[in-house]
Each structure stands twice: as C-alpha cells, then as structure tokens.
C-alpha positions in Angstrom: -23.1 12.0 5.5 -25.2 10.7 2.7 -26.4 7.2 2.4 -24.6 6.5 -1.0 -21.9 3.4 -1.0 -18.6 4.5 0.1 -15.8 5.4 -2.1 -13.5 2.3 -2.1 -10.4 4.3 -3.2 -11.1 6.8 -0.3 -11.3 3.5 2.3 -8.2 2.4 0.8 -6.4 5.9 1.0 -7.4 6.1 4.5 -5.8 2.9 5.4 -2.5 3.6 3.4 -2.2 7.0 5.4 -2.0 5.0 8.4 1.1 2.6 7.3 3.9 3.8 9.6 7.2 5.0 8.1 9.6 1.9 7.6 6.7 -0.5 7.2 4.8 -2.0 4.3 1.6 -4.1 3.8 0.3 -5.7 0.8 -3.0 -5.1 -1.5 -4.6 -8.1 -0.3 -4.3 -7.4 3.5 -6.0 -3.7 2.9 -8.6 -5.4 0.9 -9.2 -8.1 3.7 -9.5 -5.5 6.2 -12.0 -3.2 4.4 -14.0 -6.5 3.5 -13.5 -5.7 -0.3 -15.3 -8.0 -2.5 -12.9 -7.0 -5.5 -10.1 -7.7 -3.4 -6.4 -6.7 -4.2 -7.3 -5.9 -7.7 -9.4 -2.7 -6.3 -6.8 -1.7 -4.0 -4.5 -2.0 -6.8 -6.2 0.4 -9.0 -6.6 2.9 -6.0 -3.0 2.8 -5.4 -2.5 3.2 -9.5 -4.6 6.5 -9.1 -2.5 7.7 -5.6 0.9 7.8 -6.9 0.3 11.5 -7.9 -1.2 12.3 -4.4 1.8 13.4 -2.0 -0.4 12.6 1.3 -0.9 9.0 0.2 2.2 6.7 0.9 1.4 4.2 -2.0 4.9 3.0 -1.8 4.4 1.0 1.1 2.0 -1.1 -0.5 3.6 -4.1 -2.4 2.4 -7.4 -3.3 2.1 -10.4 -1.1 5.8 -11.5 -1.7 7.2 -8.2 -0.9 7.7 -7.2 -4.6 7.3 -3.9 -6.1 4.8 -4.6 -8.7 3.4 -1.1 -8.6 6.7 0.6 -9.3 5.8 1.5 -12.9 3.3 3.8 -11.8 5.6 6.2 -9.9 7.2 8.1 -12.9 10.6 6.4 -13.1 11.5 2.8 -12.6 13.4 3.7 -9.4 11.1 6.0 -7.9 9.2 3.5 -5.6 12.4 2.1 -4.5 14.0 5.5 -3.6 10.7 6.6 -1.6 10.8 3.2 0.4 14.5 3.5 1.0 13.9 6.9 2.2 11.4 5.4 4.3 14.1 3.4 6.0 12.8 0.0 4.1 15.6 -2.1 2.3 15.2 -3.0 -1.1 16.9 -5.5 -3.4 16.0 -6.9 -6.6 12.6 -5.3 -6.6 11.5 -7.0 -3.5 11.6 -5.8 0.1 14.2 -7.2 2.4 13.0 -8.7 5.9 9.4 -8.5 4.5 7.9 -10.6 7.1 9.5 -8.7 9.7 8.4 -5.1 9.0 5.0 -6.4 7.3 2.1 -4.1 9.0 -1.1 -5.8 9.2 -4.1 -3.2 9.9 -6.0 -6.0 11.4 -3.6 -6.1 14.2 -2.6 -2.4 14.3 -5.7 -0.8 13.8 -8.4 -3.3 14.8 -12.1 -2.9 14.1 
C-alpha cells in the first residue's frame, strides 16, 4: 500500500456496499463514520459518481430525513425508488417510509 491519502470515494463505496438490502442510511452518517471533514457533501459526490457502478447500492443512501435527494442521478426520476422497492424499502412521495425503523448506522453495525 502506498503512503498517499486514501481515496475518499473508495472509502465511501466500501461502507455503502455493507448496507444490507432493505435498509438505508444517510450521507452524513457515512461521512461521520469515515471522519470525512468535507462531510455529507463529499459522500453525495461519491454517490453521484456511483450510479453507473452496479456493485454499489447507491439507492440505499438518502438524506437525513429519508428523502430521495439523489434520485436525479439514476437515469430516470423513478429509478431510485424502483431500486429501493426492489430491496423491500417502501417509498412514498420521495420519502422512505419507516425511515427510523430501517435506518442503518455503520457506527453501530460495523464498529471501528
């Protein structure tokens, strides 16, 4: 391994790959877990770049209120919701239903 700074996008992707089917998390929660100084915005940039990568379930990352704020990066306006529903997540009016109940926190689930 080299001594260069870690690629933050890759770190974000590693966490996102761990989000189980049927669960969601937020941009800010991932940023906090990784200790990213640029916070949720950096995670958002990583997710915007990830939508073309089939091994990264970017649909499972929503805003802190459970809103599908990244939906415009999925090709069609309904694709993010379709992917979430295929995961078993209910969505209504661009908001995850039972957000608190299905919220996945890497601090608790993965620990460090």
